N, CA, C and O atoms as a GROMACS GRO file, in nm:
protein
  464
    1MET      N    1  -1.964  -0.278   1.608
    1MET     CA    2  -1.950  -0.375   1.502
    1MET      C    3  -1.986  -0.307   1.372
    1MET      O    4  -2.100  -0.260   1.356
    2ALA      N    5  -1.894  -0.299   1.278
    2ALA     CA    6  -1.918  -0.232   1.151
    2ALA      C    7  -1.930  -0.334   1.040
    2ALA      O    8  -1.860  -0.435   1.037
    3GLN      N    9  -2.022  -0.306   0.951
    3GLN     CA   10  -2.035  -0.390   0.834
    3GLN      C   11  -2.044  -0.296   0.715
    3GLN      O   12  -2.126  -0.205   0.714
    4LEU      N   13  -1.959  -0.319   0.617
    4LEU     CA   14  -1.964  -0.237   0.497
    4LEU      C   15  -2.097  -0.259   0.429
    4LEU      O   16  -2.152  -0.369   0.434
    5SER      N   17  -2.147  -0.157   0.366
    5SER     CA   18  -2.272  -0.169   0.294
    5SER      C   19  -2.243  -0.186   0.146
    5SER      O   20  -2.167  -0.108   0.088
    6ALA      N   21  -2.303  -0.287   0.086
    6ALA     CA   22  -2.285  -0.308  -0.058
    6ALA      C   23  -2.336  -0.187  -0.134
    6ALA      O   24  -2.280  -0.150  -0.238
    7ASP      N   25  -2.443  -0.125  -0.083
    7ASP     CA   26  -2.498  -0.006  -0.149
    7ASP      C   27  -2.401   0.111  -0.142
    7ASP      O   28  -2.394   0.191  -0.235
    8SER      N   29  -2.326   0.122  -0.032
    8SER     CA   30  -2.233   0.233  -0.017
    8SER      C   31  -2.115   0.222  -0.112
    8SER      O   32  -2.039   0.317  -0.128
    9LEU      N   33  -2.100   0.108  -0.176
    9LEU     CA   34  -1.990   0.090  -0.271
    9LEU      C   35  -2.029   0.135  -0.410
    9LEU      O   36  -1.948   0.125  -0.503
   10GLY      N   37  -2.150   0.183  -0.426
   10GLY     CA   38  -2.192   0.235  -0.555
   10GLY      C   39  -2.210   0.128  -0.660
   10GLY      O   40  -2.206   0.158  -0.779
   11GLY      N   41  -2.228   0.003  -0.619
   11GLY     CA   42  -2.250  -0.104  -0.715
   11GLY      C   43  -2.128  -0.135  -0.800
   11GLY      O   44  -2.141  -0.197  -0.906
   12MET      N   45  -2.010  -0.092  -0.757
   12MET     CA   46  -1.890  -0.112  -0.836
   12MET      C   47  -1.858  -0.260  -0.845
   12MET      O   48  -1.846  -0.328  -0.743
   13THR      N   49  -1.845  -0.310  -0.965
   13THR     CA   50  -1.807  -0.449  -0.984
   13THR      C   51  -1.715  -0.466  -1.104
   13THR      O   52  -1.700  -0.576  -1.156
   14ASP      N   53  -1.652  -0.356  -1.147
   14ASP     CA   54  -1.575  -0.362  -1.270
   14ASP      C   55  -1.427  -0.394  -1.251
   14ASP      O   56  -1.351  -0.388  -1.347
   15GLY      N   57  -1.383  -0.426  -1.128
   15GLY     CA   58  -1.243  -0.458  -1.107
   15GLY      C   59  -1.226  -0.536  -0.980
   15GLY      O   60  -1.321  -0.558  -0.905
   16SER      N   61  -1.102  -0.578  -0.954
   16SER     CA   62  -1.078  -0.666  -0.840
   16SER      C   63  -1.104  -0.599  -0.706
   16SER      O   64  -1.166  -0.661  -0.620
   17VAL      N   65  -1.059  -0.475  -0.686
   17VAL     CA   66  -1.080  -0.411  -0.557
   17VAL      C   67  -1.228  -0.388  -0.532
   17VAL      O   68  -1.275  -0.419  -0.422
   18PRO      N   69  -1.305  -0.336  -0.628
   18PRO     CA   70  -1.449  -0.325  -0.602
   18PRO      C   71  -1.514  -0.460  -0.574
   18PRO      O   72  -1.604  -0.468  -0.490
   19ASP      N   73  -1.472  -0.566  -0.642
   19ASP     CA   74  -1.527  -0.698  -0.614
   19ASP      C   75  -1.491  -0.742  -0.472
   19ASP      O   76  -1.575  -0.800  -0.403
   20ILE      N   77  -1.370  -0.715  -0.429
   20ILE     CA   78  -1.329  -0.749  -0.293
   20ILE      C   79  -1.411  -0.667  -0.194
   20ILE      O   80  -1.456  -0.720  -0.092
   21ARG      N   81  -1.430  -0.540  -0.224
   21ARG     CA   82  -1.513  -0.456  -0.136
   21ARG      C   83  -1.653  -0.515  -0.123
   21ARG      O   84  -1.708  -0.524  -0.013
   22ARG      N   85  -1.708  -0.554  -0.234
   22ARG     CA   86  -1.844  -0.611  -0.232
   22ARG      C   87  -1.846  -0.742  -0.154
   22ARG      O   88  -1.937  -0.764  -0.074
   23PHE      N   89  -1.748  -0.827  -0.176
   23PHE     CA   90  -1.738  -0.952  -0.101
   23PHE      C   91  -1.730  -0.924   0.048
   23PHE      O   92  -1.804  -0.984   0.127
   24LEU      N   93  -1.642  -0.833   0.089
   24LEU     CA   94  -1.626  -0.801   0.230
   24LEU      C   95  -1.755  -0.741   0.287
   24LEU      O   96  -1.793  -0.772   0.400
   25ALA      N   97  -1.822  -0.657   0.208
   25ALA     CA   98  -1.947  -0.595   0.254
   25ALA      C   99  -2.058  -0.698   0.274
   25ALA      O  100  -2.134  -0.690   0.370
   26GLU      N  101  -2.065  -0.793   0.184
   26GLU     CA  102  -2.173  -0.891   0.188
   26GLU      C  103  -2.145  -1.008   0.282
   26GLU      O  104  -2.238  -1.070   0.333
   27CYS      N  105  -2.018  -1.039   0.304
   27CYS     CA  106  -1.984  -1.166   0.369
   27CYS      C  107  -1.903  -1.156   0.498
   27CYS      O  108  -1.866  -1.258   0.554
   28THR      N  109  -1.875  -1.034   0.545
   28THR     CA  110  -1.797  -1.022   0.669
   28THR      C  111  -1.852  -0.911   0.757
   28THR      O  112  -1.924  -0.822   0.712
   29VAL      N  113  -1.817  -0.921   0.883
   29VAL     CA  114  -1.840  -0.815   0.981
   29VAL      C  115  -1.702  -0.777   1.032
   29VAL      O  116  -1.622  -0.863   1.067
   30SER      N  117  -1.674  -0.647   1.036
   30SER     CA  118  -1.540  -0.602   1.074
   30SER      C  119  -1.544  -0.512   1.196
   30SER      O  120  -1.649  -0.490   1.256
   31ASP      N  121  -1.428  -0.461   1.232
   31ASP     CA  122  -1.411  -0.374   1.349
   31ASP      C  123  -1.454  -0.442   1.477
   31ASP      O  124  -1.512  -0.379   1.566
   32LEU      N  125  -1.427  -0.570   1.488
   32LEU     CA  126  -1.459  -0.646   1.608
   32LEU      C  127  -1.338  -0.650   1.700
   32LEU      O  128  -1.231  -0.600   1.665
   33ASP      N  129  -1.354  -0.708   1.815
   33ASP     CA  130  -1.247  -0.725   1.911
   33ASP      C  131  -1.133  -0.802   1.845
   33ASP      O  132  -1.157  -0.888   1.760
   34GLU      N  133  -1.010  -0.772   1.884
   34GLU     CA  134  -0.892  -0.840   1.828
   34GLU      C  135  -0.894  -0.991   1.852
   34GLU      O  136  -0.826  -1.065   1.781
   35ASP      N  137  -0.970  -1.036   1.952
   35ASP     CA  138  -0.979  -1.180   1.978
   35ASP      C  139  -1.053  -1.254   1.867
   35ASP      O  140  -1.032  -1.373   1.846
   36GLU      N  141  -1.139  -1.183   1.796
   36GLU     CA  142  -1.213  -1.242   1.684
   36GLU      C  143  -1.121  -1.243   1.562
   36GLU      O  144  -1.060  -1.141   1.530
   37ALA      N  145  -1.111  -1.356   1.495
   37ALA     CA  146  -1.021  -1.365   1.380
   37ALA      C  147  -1.070  -1.471   1.283
   37ALA      O  148  -1.134  -1.568   1.322
   38THR      N  149  -1.039  -1.450   1.157
   38THR     CA  150  -1.071  -1.546   1.052
   38THR      C  151  -0.941  -1.584   0.982
   38THR      O  152  -0.868  -1.497   0.936
   39PRO      N  153  -0.913  -1.713   0.973
   39PRO     CA  154  -0.793  -1.756   0.901
   39PRO      C  155  -0.795  -1.707   0.755
   39PRO      O  156  -0.898  -1.711   0.689
   40VAL      N  157  -0.681  -1.663   0.709
   40VAL     CA  158  -0.668  -1.612   0.572
   40VAL      C  159  -0.715  -1.717   0.471
   40VAL      O  160  -0.788  -1.684   0.377
   41ALA      N  161  -0.673  -1.841   0.489
   41ALA     CA  162  -0.711  -1.948   0.396
   41ALA      C  163  -0.862  -1.968   0.393
   41ALA      O  164  -0.919  -1.993   0.286
   42ASP      N  165  -0.927  -1.957   0.507
   42ASP     CA  166  -1.072  -1.973   0.512
   42ASP      C  167  -1.143  -1.859   0.440
   42ASP      O  168  -1.238  -1.882   0.366
   43LEU      N  169  -1.097  -1.736   0.463
   43LEU     CA  170  -1.161  -1.623   0.397
   43LEU      C  171  -1.145  -1.634   0.245
   43LEU      O  172  -1.237  -1.603   0.170
   44TYR      N  173  -1.027  -1.678   0.201
   44TYR     CA  174  -1.006  -1.695   0.057
   44TYR      C  175  -1.097  -1.805   0.001
   44TYR      O  176  -1.153  -1.789  -0.107
   45GLY      N  177  -1.113  -1.915   0.074
   45GLY     CA  178  -1.204  -2.020   0.030
   45GLY      C  179  -1.347  -1.970   0.018
   45GLY      O  180  -1.418  -2.005  -0.076
   46MET      N  181  -1.389  -1.887   0.113
   46MET     CA  182  -1.524  -1.829   0.107
   46MET      C  183  -1.536  -1.734  -0.012
   46MET      O  184  -1.640  -1.728  -0.077
   47TYR      N  185  -1.429  -1.660  -0.038
   47TYR     CA  186  -1.428  -1.570  -0.153
   47TYR      C  187  -1.444  -1.648  -0.284
   47TYR      O  188  -1.515  -1.602  -0.374
   48ILE      N  189  -1.380  -1.762  -0.295
   48ILE     CA  190  -1.394  -1.844  -0.417
   48ILE      C  191  -1.539  -1.886  -0.436
   48ILE      O  192  -1.592  -1.876  -0.546
   49ILE      N  193  -1.603  -1.932  -0.330
   49ILE     CA  194  -1.745  -1.971  -0.338
   49ILE      C  195  -1.829  -1.851  -0.378
   49ILE      O  196  -1.915  -1.861  -0.466
   50TRP      N  197  -1.806  -1.737  -0.315
   50TRP     CA  198  -1.880  -1.616  -0.346
   50TRP      C  199  -1.862  -1.577  -0.493
   50TRP      O  200  -1.959  -1.542  -0.561
   51SER      N  201  -1.738  -1.583  -0.542
   51SER     CA  202  -1.710  -1.548  -0.682
   51SER      C  203  -1.786  -1.639  -0.778
   51SER      O  204  -1.842  -1.594  -0.877
   52GLU      N  205  -1.786  -1.769  -0.747
   52GLU     CA  206  -1.858  -1.863  -0.832
   52GLU      C  207  -2.006  -1.829  -0.835
   52GLU      O  208  -2.070  -1.837  -0.940
   53GLN      N  209  -2.061  -1.792  -0.721
   53GLN     CA  210  -2.203  -1.756  -0.717
   53GLN      C  211  -2.231  -1.626  -0.792
   53GLN      O  212  -2.342  -1.606  -0.842
   54GLN      N  213  -2.132  -1.539  -0.801
   54GLN     CA  214  -2.146  -1.413  -0.874
   54GLN      C  215  -2.122  -1.431  -1.024
   54GLN      O  216  -2.150  -1.341  -1.104
   55GLY      N  217  -2.071  -1.548  -1.062
   55GLY     CA  218  -2.040  -1.572  -1.202
   55GLY      C  219  -1.913  -1.503  -1.247
   55GLY      O  220  -1.896  -1.473  -1.365
   56THR      N  221  -1.822  -1.478  -1.152
   56THR     CA  222  -1.695  -1.413  -1.185
   56THR      C  223  -1.579  -1.506  -1.152
   56THR      O  224  -1.592  -1.596  -1.068
   57ASP      N  225  -1.468  -1.483  -1.217
   57ASP     CA  226  -1.347  -1.560  -1.188
   57ASP      C  227  -1.282  -1.503  -1.063
   57ASP      O  228  -1.263  -1.382  -1.054
   58PRO      N  229  -1.249  -1.588  -0.966
   58PRO     CA  230  -1.182  -1.536  -0.845
   58PRO      C  231  -1.039  -1.495  -0.875
   58PRO      O  232  -0.975  -1.546  -0.967
   59LEU      N  233  -0.991  -1.401  -0.795
   59LEU     CA  234  -0.851  -1.361  -0.804
   59LEU      C  235  -0.764  -1.474  -0.753
   59LEU      O  236  -0.808  -1.556  -0.673
   60ALA      N  237  -0.640  -1.477  -0.797
   60ALA     CA  238  -0.541  -1.568  -0.740
   60ALA      C  239  -0.520  -1.528  -0.594
   60ALA      O  240  -0.547  -1.413  -0.558
   61VAL      N  241  -0.473  -1.619  -0.512
   61VAL     CA  242  -0.460  -1.593  -0.369
   61VAL      C  243  -0.373  -1.471  -0.340
   61VAL      O  244  -0.405  -1.394  -0.249
   62GLN      N  245  -0.265  -1.452  -0.414
   62GLN     CA  246  -0.178  -1.336  -0.390
   62GLN      C  247  -0.251  -1.206  -0.424
   62GLN      O  248  -0.240  -1.108  -0.350
   63ALA      N  249  -0.325  -1.205  -0.533
   63ALA     CA  250  -0.400  -1.085  -0.571
   63ALA      C  251  -0.513  -1.058  -0.472
   63ALA      O  252  -0.542  -0.943  -0.440
   64PHE      N  253  -0.578  -1.165  -0.423
   64PHE     CA  254  -0.682  -1.151  -0.322
   64PHE      C  255  -0.624  -1.087  -0.196
   64PHE      O  256  -0.681  -0.992  -0.143
   65SER      N  257  -0.512  -1.140  -0.149
   65SER     CA  258  -0.449  -1.086  -0.028
   65SER      C  259  -0.411  -0.940  -0.046
   65SER      O  260  -0.430  -0.859   0.046
   66ALA      N  261  -0.358  -0.905  -0.162
   66ALA     CA  262  -0.321  -0.766  -0.188
   66ALA      C  263  -0.444  -0.676  -0.190
   66ALA      O  264  -0.440  -0.565  -0.137
   67ALA      N  265  -0.552  -0.723  -0.250
   67ALA     CA  266  -0.676  -0.643  -0.256
   67ALA      C  267  -0.736  -0.624  -0.117
   67ALA      O  268  -0.787  -0.517  -0.086
   68VAL      N  269  -0.729  -0.728  -0.033
   68VAL     CA  270  -0.778  -0.715   0.105
   68VAL      C  271  -0.693  -0.614   0.181
   68VAL      O  272  -0.746  -0.533   0.257
   69ARG      N  273  -0.562  -0.619   0.160
   69ARG     CA  274  -0.472  -0.520   0.224
   69ARG      C  275  -0.507  -0.379   0.179
   69ARG      O  276  -0.504  -0.285   0.259
   70GLU      N  277  -0.541  -0.362   0.051
   70GLU     CA  278  -0.579  -0.231   0.000
   70GLU      C  279  -0.703  -0.178   0.071
   70GLU      O  280  -0.725  -0.057   0.077
   71GLU      N  281  -0.784  -0.268   0.124
   71GLU     CA  282  -0.903  -0.229   0.200
   71GLU      C  283  -0.870  -0.201   0.346
   71GLU      O  284  -0.960  -0.176   0.427
   72GLY      N  285  -0.742  -0.205   0.380
   72GLY     CA  286  -0.699  -0.173   0.515
   72GLY      C  287  -0.706  -0.288   0.613
   72GLY      O  288  -0.702  -0.267   0.734
   73ILE      N  289  -0.715  -0.410   0.562
   73ILE     CA  290  -0.724  -0.528   0.647
   73ILE      C  291  -0.593  -0.605   0.636
   73ILE      O  292  -0.560  -0.658   0.530
   74GLU      N  293  -0.519  -0.610   0.745
   74GLU     CA  294  -0.388  -0.674   0.747
   74GLU      C  295  -0.397  -0.812   0.812
   74GLU      O  296  -0.471  -0.832   0.909
   75ALA      N  297  -0.322  -0.905   0.760
   75ALA     CA  298  -0.313  -1.039   0.819
   75ALA      C  299  -0.202  -1.038   0.922
   75ALA      O  300  -0.104  -0.964   0.911
   76GLU      N  301  -0.217  -1.122   1.024
   76GLU     CA  302  -0.112  -1.141   1.122
   76GLU      C  303  -0.103  -1.289   1.157
   76GLU      O  304  -0.198  -1.365   1.139
   77ARG      N  305   0.013  -1.328   1.207
   77ARG     CA  306   0.034  -1.468   1.244
   77ARG      C  307  -0.018  -1.489   1.386
   77ARG      O  308   0.012  -1.413   1.478
   78ARG      N  309  -0.098  -1.596   1.400
   78ARG     CA  310  -0.151  -1.634   1.531
   78ARG      C  311  -0.162  -1.786   1.534
   78ARG      O  312  -0.222  -1.847   1.445
   79ARG      N  313  -0.104  -1.846   1.637
   79ARG     CA  314  -0.109  -1.992   1.652
   79ARG      C  315  -0.071  -2.063   1.523
   79ARG      O  316  -0.141  -2.153   1.477
   80SER      N  317   0.037  -2.024   1.466
   80SER     CA  318   0.098  -2.085   1.347
   80SER      C  319   0.017  -2.070   1.218
   80SER      O  320   0.043  -2.143   1.122
   81GLU      N  321  -0.078  -1.978   1.214
   81GLU     CA  322  -0.146  -1.952   1.086
   81GLU      C  323  -0.172  -1.803   1.070
   81GLU      O  324  -0.177  -1.728   1.168
   82GLN      N  325  -0.187  -1.762   0.946
   82GLN     CA  326  -0.218  -1.623   0.916
   82GLN      C  327  -0.368  -1.601   0.935
   82GLN      O  328  -0.450  -1.681   0.890
   83VAL      N  329  -0.403  -1.491   1.004
   83VAL     CA  330  -0.544  -1.459   1.028
   83VAL      C  331  -0.569  -1.311   1.004
   83VAL      O  332  -0.477  -1.228   1.010
   84TYR      N  333  -0.695  -1.279   0.976
   84TYR     CA  334  -0.741  -1.141   0.974
   84TYR      C  335  -0.810  -1.118   1.107
   84TYR      O  336  -0.915  -1.176   1.134
   85THR      N  337  -0.752  -1.032   1.192
   85THR     CA  338  -0.810  -1.007   1.323
   85THR      C  339  -0.921  -0.903   1.313
   85THR      O  340  -0.918  -0.815   1.227
   86GLY      N  341  -1.018  -0.914   1.403
   86GLY     CA  342  -1.128  -0.820   1.406
   86GLY      C  343  -1.226  -0.836   1.292
   86GLY      O  344  -1.306  -0.746   1.266
   87LEU      N  345  -1.221  -0.949   1.225
   87LEU     CA  346  -1.304  -0.975   1.107
   87LEU      C  347  -1.364  -1.114   1.117
   87LEU      O  348  -1.292  -1.212   1.140
   88LEU      N  349  -1.495  -1.124   1.100
   88LEU     CA  350  -1.562  -1.254   1.101
   88LEU      C  351  -1.653  -1.267   0.980
   88LEU      O  352  -1.711  -1.168   0.934
   89PRO      N  353  -1.666  -1.388   0.928
   89PRO     CA  354  -1.759  -1.411   0.817
   89PRO      C  355  -1.903  -1.407   0.868
   89PRO      O  356  -1.930  -1.434   0.984
   90THR      N  357  -1.993  -1.373   0.779
   90THR     CA  358  -2.135  -1.371   0.812
   90THR      C  359  -2.216  -1.414   0.690
   90THR      O  360  -2.167  -1.406   0.577
   91GLY      N  361  -2.338  -1.457   0.712
   91GLY     CA  362  -2.425  -1.496   0.603
   91GLY      C  363  -2.412  -1.643   0.568
   91GLY      O  364  -2.359  -1.722   0.646
   92ALA      N  365  -2.460  -1.678   0.450
   92ALA     CA  366  -2.466  -1.818   0.408
   92ALA      C  367  -2.332  -1.872   0.356
   92ALA      O  368  -2.309  -1.993   0.362
   93ILE      N  369  -2.245  -1.786   0.307
   93ILE     CA  370  -2.119  -1.831   0.248
   93ILE      C  371  -2.035  -1.914   0.346
   93ILE      O  372  -1.986  -2.019   0.306
   94PRO      N  373  -2.016  -1.872   0.471
   94PRO     CA  374  -1.935  -1.954   0.563
   94PRO      C  375  -1.993  -2.093   0.585
   94PRO      O  376  -1.918  -2.190   0.596
   95ILE      N  377  -2.122  -2.103   0.592
   95ILE     CA  378  -2.185  -2.234   0.611
   95ILE      C  379  -2.161  -2.320   0.488
   95ILE      O  380  -2.127  -2.438   0.500
   96GLN      N  381  -2.178  -2.262   0.370
   96GLN     CA  382  -2.153  -2.337   0.248
   96GLN      C  383  -2.006  -2.379   0.240
   96GLN      O  384  -1.977  -2.490   0.196
   97TYR      N  385  -1.916  -2.293   0.283
   97TYR     CA  386  -1.773  -2.326   0.282
   97TYR      C  387  -1.746  -2.447   0.370
   97TYR      O  388  -1.675  -2.539   0.329
   98ILE      N  389  -1.800  -2.448   0.489
   98ILE     CA  390  -1.781  -2.562   0.580
   98ILE      C  391  -1.837  -2.690   0.518
   98ILE      O  392  -1.772  -2.794   0.523
   99LEU      N  393  -1.955  -2.682   0.460
   99LEU     CA  394  -2.017  -2.800   0.400
   99LEU      C  395  -1.939  -2.851   0.279
   99LEU      O  396  -1.926  -2.972   0.261
  100GLU      N  397  -1.888  -2.760   0.198
  100GLU     CA  398  -1.816  -2.800   0.077
  100GLU      C  399  -1.676  -2.852   0.105
  100GLU      O  400  -1.624  -2.935   0.030
  101THR      N  401  -1.615  -2.803   0.211
  101THR     CA  402  -1.477  -2.843   0.237
  101THR      C  403  -1.465  -2.949   0.345
  101THR      O  404  -1.359  -3.009   0.363
  102ASP      N  405  -1.573  -2.974   0.417
  102ASP     CA  406  -1.570  -3.065   0.533
  102ASP      C  407  -1.460  -3.024   0.629
  102ASP      O  408  -1.401  -3.108   0.697
  103LYS      N  409  -1.434  -2.896   0.636
  103LYS     CA  410  -1.328  -2.846   0.722
  103LYS      C  411  -1.387  -2.800   0.854
  103LYS      O  412  -1.477  -2.716   0.858
  104ALA      N  413  -1.335  -2.856   0.960
  104ALA     CA  414  -1.379  -2.811   1.092
  104ALA      C  415  -1.318  -2.674   1.119
  104ALA      O  416  -1.205  -2.648   1.079
  105PRO      N  417  -1.391  -2.586   1.186
  105PRO     CA  418  -1.336  -2.454   1.218
  105PRO      C  419  -1.209  -2.467   1.301
  105PRO      O  420  -1.202  -2.549   1.393
  106GLY      N  421  -1.109  -2.385   1.269
  106GLY     CA  422  -0.983  -2.386   1.342
  106GLY      C  423  -0.991  -2.306   1.470
  106GLY      O  424  -1.094  -2.243   1.498
  107PRO      N  425  -0.885  -2.308   1.549
  107PRO     CA  426  -0.886  -2.239   1.678
  107PRO      C  427  -0.893  -2.087   1.665
  107PRO      O  428  -0.931  -2.019   1.760
  108ASN      N  429  -0.858  -2.033   1.550
  108ASN     CA  430  -0.864  -1.888   1.528
  108ASN      C  431  -0.988  -1.847   1.451
  108ASN      O  432  -1.007  -1.729   1.422
  109SER      N  433  -1.071  -1.941   1.418
  109SER     CA  434  -1.182  -1.915   1.328
  109SER      C  435  -1.307  -1.869   1.402
  109SER      O  436  -1.339  -1.918   1.511
  110GLY      N  437  -1.375  -1.775   1.342
  110GLY     CA  438  -1.505  -1.733   1.391
  110GLY      C  439  -1.614  -1.827   1.345
  110GLY      O  440  -1.732  -1.801   1.365
  111LEU      N  441  -1.574  -1.937   1.284
  111LEU     CA  442  -1.671  -2.032   1.231
  111LEU      C  443  -1.714  -2.136   1.333
  111LEU      O  444  -1.787  -2.229   1.300
  112ASP      N  445  -1.669  -2.121   1.455
  112ASP     CA  446  -1.703  -2.218   1.559
  112ASP      C  447  -1.845  -2.190   1.606
  112ASP      O  448  -1.866  -2.136   1.715
  113ILE      N  449  -1.942  -2.227   1.523
  113ILE     CA  450  -2.081  -2.195   1.554
  113ILE      C  451  -2.143  -2.293   1.651
  113ILE      O  452  -2.252  -2.267   1.704
  114PHE      N  453  -2.078  -2.404   1.676
  114PHE     CA  454  -2.129  -2.503   1.770
  114PHE      C  455  -2.020  -2.535   1.872
  114PHE      O  456  -1.961  -2.642   1.867
  115PRO      N  457  -1.993  -2.441   1.964
  115PRO     CA  458  -1.885  -2.467   2.060
  115PRO      C  459  -1.916  -2.586   2.150
  115PRO      O  460  -2.032  -2.616   2.177
  116ALA      N  461  -1.811  -2.651   2.196
  116ALA     CA  462  -1.827  -2.770   2.279
  116ALA      C  463  -1.882  -2.737   2.415
  116ALA      O  464  -1.902  -2.827   2.497
   0.00000   0.00000   0.00000
């Protein structure tokens, strides 16, 4: 299980890709089994919350998706939605996202913290 280190990014925050790198380092765990996946829409929603907490304007969804791709993370279609496989959210942001959106975790989401 790999997690990017915010320190390893050299504190870069002067552009969209470094901000995406920092977001991914602070809020996700990657290189997981392909069965683990996070819906693209959910990760973007978490990114918006993270950006607000950082005091920065979030990228538009298309720019966010492109920046995530630049980091080597590709989306794929699974069960009728786009997901990032091998990537799960971590930390307080996913919990805040669930509380703010009242959105139940989807079938592809790693947000199912209370399985039935």
